[in-house]
C-alpha positions in Angstrom: 28.3 127.7 57.0 28.0 130.4 60.1 27.4 130.1 63.6 23.9 130.4 63.1 23.2 127.6 61.0 25.0 124.8 62.6 22.5 122.5 64.1 23.2 119.4 66.4 24.8 117.1 63.8 27.3 119.8 63.1 28.8 120.1 66.3 29.0 116.9 67.9 30.1 113.3 67.7 28.3 109.9 68.8 29.5 107.0 70.4 28.2 103.8 72.2 28.7 103.8 76.0 27.9 100.5 78.2 24.3 101.7 78.9 23.6 103.6 76.2 25.0 106.4 73.4 26.7 109.5 74.3 26.6 112.7 72.7 29.8 114.7 72.7 28.6 118.9 71.6 31.5 121.1 70.6 32.4 123.5 73.7 31.6 126.8 70.9 28.1 125.9 71.6 26.2 127.1 75.2 25.4 124.2 77.6 21.8 126.0 78.0 21.2 125.7 74.1 22.0 122.1 74.6 20.3 121.8 78.1 17.2 123.2 76.3 17.1 120.9 72.9 17.5 118.1 75.5 14.4 118.8 77.4 12.4 119.3 74.4 13.0 115.9 73.9 12.4 114.7 77.1 9.0 116.2 77.2 7.9 115.1 73.5 8.4 118.0 71.9 10.7 117.1 69.1 10.6 114.8 66.1 13.9 114.1 65.5 13.7 110.5 66.9 11.4 108.2 65.4 8.9 106.3 67.6 10.8 102.9 67.5 13.8 105.0 68.8 11.9 107.2 71.1 10.9 103.7 72.8 13.9 102.8 73.3 15.2 105.5 75.7 15.1 105.2 79.4 16.5 108.1 80.5 18.8 111.6 78.9 21.0 113.5 81.3 23.3 116.4 80.1 26.7 117.0 81.3 28.7 120.4 81.0 33.1 119.2 80.3 36.1 121.0 79.9 36.0 120.0 76.2 32.0 120.9 75.8 28.9 119.4 76.9 28.0 115.4 76.8 24.2 114.1 76.5 23.9 110.8 77.7 20.8 108.9 76.4 20.4 105.3 78.0 18.8 102.8 76.4 19.2 100.0 74.1 20.1 102.5 71.5 22.9 102.6 68.6 24.9 105.6 67.6 23.9 105.3 63.9 20.2 105.4 65.6 21.1 108.8 67.2 22.9 110.0 64.4 20.0 109.4 62.1 17.6 111.8 64.6 20.3 114.2 64.7 20.3 114.4 61.2 16.2 115.5 60.9 17.1 118.3 63.9 16.3 121.7 62.3 17.3 123.7 65.3 19.9 126.1 65.2 22.6 125.9 67.9 
């Protein structure tokens, strides 16, 4: 797999947080690409999440950390739901 064939599922891990789910994206991915992807989700321009999962999301935020970028997704979600959505994503990073 080359750098240009990677999707979000290839470069991230998902974990449960107190208020939702955190997606930790590898530092090799530019924060701008992650932010653009999240913006598409927030405006309904992505088709990764099922309608049921979208209904559970109460907020999304992107934060740059020293080990990469984190996407914080607030809501009554499981890591499995988000991992399934990421597996459907075809946007290359």
